[in-house]
FITIVEX-414007 format. One record per atom (N, C-alpha, C): residue number from 1; chain; atom name; x, y, z. Coordinates in steps of 0.02 Angstrom, whole numbers, plus 50000, padded with zeros to 5 digits. Example, Ala and Ser with C-alpha at 12.3 -4.5 7.8 and 13.67 -1.06 7.14 Angstrom:
<recs>
1	A	N	50660	49716	50390 $
1	A	CA	50615	49775	50390 $
1	A	C	50660	49835	50390 $
2	A	N	50642	49888	50354 $
2	A	CA	50684	49947	50357 $
2	A	C	50645	50002	50394 $
</recs>
This chain:
<recs>
1	A	N	54587	54121	56309 $
1	A	CA	54632	54140	56273 $
1	A	C	54635	54219	56248 $
2	A	N	54672	54270	56245 $
2	A	CA	54680	54320	56217 $
2	A	C	54653	54314	56169 $
3	A	N	54597	54402	56158 $
3	A	CA	54564	54383	56070 $
3	A	C	54606	54447	56047 $
4	A	N	54648	54476	56063 $
4	A	CA	54698	54544	56031 $
4	A	C	54768	54492	56021 $
5	A	N	54825	54467	55983 $
5	A	CA	54850	54443	55979 $
5	A	C	54914	54505	56021 $
6	A	N	54907	54549	56021 $
6	A	CA	54982	54612	56050 $
6	A	C	54973	54591	56122 $
7	A	N	54916	54583	56157 $
7	A	CA	54888	54545	56230 $
7	A	C	54963	54500	56261 $
8	A	N	54991	54442	56216 $
8	A	CA	55016	54393	56216 $
8	A	C	55096	54453	56259 $
9	A	N	55098	54486	56242 $
9	A	CA	55165	54543	56264 $
9	A	C	55174	54532	56334 $
10	A	N	55221	54544	56364 $
10	A	CA	55210	54532	56449 $
10	A	C	55194	54602	56462 $
11	A	N	55180	54617	56511 $
11	A	CA	55141	54682	56539 $
11	A	C	55212	54709	56583 $
12	A	N	55269	54704	56568 $
12	A	CA	55342	54718	56581 $
12	A	C	55366	54740	56562 $
13	A	N	55339	54746	56485 $
13	A	CA	55387	54758	56427 $
13	A	C	55366	54852	56406 $
14	A	N	55455	54864	56418 $
14	A	CA	55434	54950	56427 $
14	A	C	55394	54973	56342 $
15	A	N	55384	55016	56342 $
15	A	CA	55329	55028	56293 $
15	A	C	55348	55069	56233 $
16	A	N	55401	55077	56234 $
16	A	CA	55461	55102	56170 $
16	A	C	55460	55012	56137 $
17	A	N	55500	54973	56170 $
17	A	CA	55494	54929	56142 $
17	A	C	55427	54861	56115 $
18	A	N	55383	54881	56148 $
18	A	CA	55292	54876	56155 $
18	A	C	55286	54896	56091 $
19	A	N	55318	54947	56068 $
19	A	CA	55298	55001	55979 $
19	A	C	55317	54938	55941 $
20	A	N	55377	54911	55948 $
20	A	CA	55406	54898	55911 $
20	A	C	55391	54804	55903 $
21	A	N	55346	54770	55941 $
21	A	CA	55330	54707	55938 $
21	A	C	55265	54680	55869 $
22	A	N	55261	54624	55849 $
22	A	CA	55205	54633	55807 $
22	A	C	55200	54548	55829 $
23	A	N	55147	54533	55880 $
23	A	CA	55129	54447	55884 $
23	A	C	55084	54406	55821 $
24	A	N	55111	54358	55793 $
24	A	CA	55057	54342	55749 $
24	A	C	55059	54248	55781 $
25	A	N	54965	54249	55794 $
25	A	CA	54968	54201	55823 $
25	A	C	54996	54142	55793 $
26	A	N	55000	54079	55811 $
26	A	CA	54996	53999	55774 $
26	A	C	54961	54000	55710 $
27	A	N	54889	54017	55765 $
27	A	CA	54866	54002	55679 $
27	A	C	54826	54045	55624 $
28	A	N	54862	54105	55640 $
28	A	CA	54867	54145	55592 $
28	A	C	54933	54129	55552 $
29	A	N	54994	54096	55563 $
29	A	CA	55054	54100	55544 $
29	A	C	55049	54052	55489 $
30	A	N	54983	53971	55511 $
30	A	CA	54978	53915	55454 $
30	A	C	54954	53923	55407 $
31	A	N	54896	54009	55435 $
31	A	CA	54833	53998	55389 $
31	A	C	54866	54038	55333 $
32	A	N	54916	54084	55326 $
32	A	CA	54931	54130	55292 $
32	A	C	55007	54138	55277 $
33	A	N	55022	54056	55233 $
33	A	CA	55107	54031	55224 $
33	A	C	55140	54094	55155 $
34	A	N	55068	54128	55132 $
34	A	CA	55102	54156	55100 $
34	A	C	55114	54214	55074 $
35	A	N	55097	54251	55164 $
35	A	CA	55096	54327	55155 $
35	A	C	55165	54337	55184 $
36	A	N	55180	54366	55168 $
36	A	CA	55251	54429	55204 $
36	A	C	55245	54434	55277 $
37	A	N	55302	54393	55311 $
37	A	CA	55313	54405	55371 $
37	A	C	55335	54493	55396 $
38	A	N	55300	54514	55451 $
38	A	CA	55277	54582	55475 $
38	A	C	55382	54596	55484 $
39	A	N	55415	54571	55503 $
39	A	CA	55466	54583	55500 $
39	A	C	55537	54531	55483 $
40	A	N	55598	54563	55498 $
40	A	CA	55660	54483	55487 $
40	A	C	55682	54469	55521 $
41	A	N	55650	54503	55583 $
41	A	CA	55681	54434	55668 $
41	A	C	55621	54425	55712 $
42	A	N	55608	54381	55719 $
42	A	CA	55561	54361	55767 $
42	A	C	55570	54278	55829 $
43	A	N	55551	54306	55864 $
43	A	CA	55541	54221	55919 $
43	A	C	55484	54195	55927 $
44	A	N	55494	54135	55945 $
44	A	CA	55429	54072	55941 $
44	A	C	55413	54086	56038 $
45	A	N	55370	54112	56046 $
45	A	CA	55348	54130	56112 $
45	A	C	55340	54066	56143 $
46	A	N	55316	54069	56221 $
46	A	CA	55279	53983	56255 $
46	A	C	55214	53967	56206 $
47	A	N	55177	54011	56190 $
47	A	CA	55121	53994	56169 $
47	A	C	55125	53961	56089 $
48	A	N	55160	53947	56075 $
48	A	CA	55207	53950	55978 $
48	A	C	55153	54000	55947 $
49	A	N	55168	54055	55996 $
49	A	CA	55162	54116	55942 $
49	A	C	55219	54127	55899 $
50	A	N	55233	54185	55868 $
50	A	CA	55289	54214	55808 $
50	A	C	55270	54273	55843 $
51	A	N	55335	54331	55875 $
51	A	CA	55344	54379	55905 $
51	A	C	55390	54423	55876 $
52	A	N	55384	54475	55820 $
52	A	CA	55404	54509	55764 $
52	A	C	55442	54559	55787 $
53	A	N	55491	54576	55788 $
53	A	CA	55543	54635	55804 $
53	A	C	55552	54665	55715 $
54	A	N	55521	54761	55741 $
54	A	CA	55519	54815	55708 $
54	A	C	55619	54816	55712 $
55	A	N	55653	54798	55672 $
55	A	CA	55709	54832	55678 $
55	A	C	55742	54800	55620 $
56	A	N	55828	54863	55611 $
56	A	CA	55848	54807	55549 $
56	A	C	55919	54773	55582 $
57	A	N	55922	54758	55651 $
57	A	CA	55982	54716	55658 $
57	A	C	55966	54649	55705 $
58	A	N	56004	54610	55693 $
58	A	CA	55979	54542	55754 $
58	A	C	56001	54553	55802 $
59	A	N	56051	54577	55817 $
59	A	CA	56078	54598	55899 $
59	A	C	56032	54676	55908 $
60	A	N	56001	54687	55907 $
60	A	CA	55957	54756	55943 $
60	A	C	55888	54699	55945 $
61	A	N	55880	54655	55890 $
61	A	CA	55804	54595	55913 $
61	A	C	55832	54568	55970 $
62	A	N	55895	54549	55979 $
62	A	CA	55895	54522	56036 $
62	A	C	55911	54554	56093 $
63	A	N	55912	54622	56079 $
63	A	CA	55913	54651	56146 $
63	A	C	55845	54657	56188 $
64	A	N	55799	54668	56138 $
64	A	CA	55761	54672	56154 $
64	A	C	55723	54628	56173 $
65	A	N	55726	54570	56133 $
65	A	CA	55695	54503	56186 $
65	A	C	55720	54484	56242 $
66	A	N	55796	54500	56274 $
66	A	CA	55820	54512	56328 $
66	A	C	55772	54546	56365 $
67	A	N	55760	54598	56336 $
67	A	CA	55741	54662	56399 $
67	A	C	55658	54635	56428 $
68	A	N	55625	54601	56363 $
68	A	CA	55573	54586	56388 $
68	A	C	55553	54516	56411 $
69	A	N	55585	54454	56390 $
69	A	CA	55584	54372	56398 $
69	A	C	55624	54390	56466 $
70	A	N	55715	54425	56487 $
70	A	CA	55752	54381	56519 $
70	A	C	55820	54368	56486 $
71	A	N	55872	54380	56510 $
71	A	CA	55908	54380	56452 $
71	A	C	55922	54298	56437 $
72	A	N	55938	54311	56353 $
72	A	CA	55916	54256	56310 $
72	A	C	55891	54192	56331 $
73	A	N	55840	54215	56380 $
73	A	CA	55785	54164	56359 $
73	A	C	55745	54142	56290 $
74	A	N	55746	54177	56249 $
74	A	CA	55728	54163	56201 $
74	A	C	55794	54184	56130 $
75	A	N	55811	54117	56090 $
75	A	CA	55862	54151	56015 $
75	A	C	55786	54161	55962 $
76	A	N	55826	54238	55968 $
76	A	CA	55829	54291	55897 $
76	A	C	55824	54244	55847 $
77	A	N	55762	54231	55787 $
77	A	CA	55777	54179	55746 $
77	A	C	55773	54255	55676 $
78	A	N	55804	54232	55599 $
78	A	CA	55800	54268	55549 $
78	A	C	55754	54248	55506 $
79	A	N	55715	54253	55475 $
79	A	CA	55659	54242	55431 $
79	A	C	55713	54211	55376 $
80	A	N	55669	54161	55334 $
80	A	CA	55712	54116	55312 $
80	A	C	55640	54115	55240 $
81	A	N	55647	54131	55175 $
81	A	CA	55594	54131	55142 $
81	A	C	55627	54083	55067 $
82	A	N	55618	54006	55080 $
82	A	CA	55650	53964	55026 $
82	A	C	55608	53978	54960 $
83	A	N	55618	53955	54929 $
83	A	CA	55590	53951	54840 $
83	A	C	55591	53893	54797 $
84	A	N	55554	53875	54777 $
84	A	CA	55570	53804	54737 $
84	A	C	55555	53815	54674 $
85	A	N	55588	53774	54631 $
85	A	CA	55587	53777	54564 $
85	A	C	55544	53702	54518 $
</recs>
């Protein structure tokens, strides 16, 4: 597999979008449950990695995902942080 998580981003991704994507591997996601996510919007790719998009708009994140992975191939989700009392 890849040593650098950013290598999971497809090679055909434009540089300006590639710079706004952060890959967090499945292992990192479950080890660091208390860690704050790098962005508010993400997808889970075919390798079960979370790919976060650095943007403030869900529509813009979906647009970036569509450019990189194909139209509506992945549905962009919003991070939900649950608290317990």
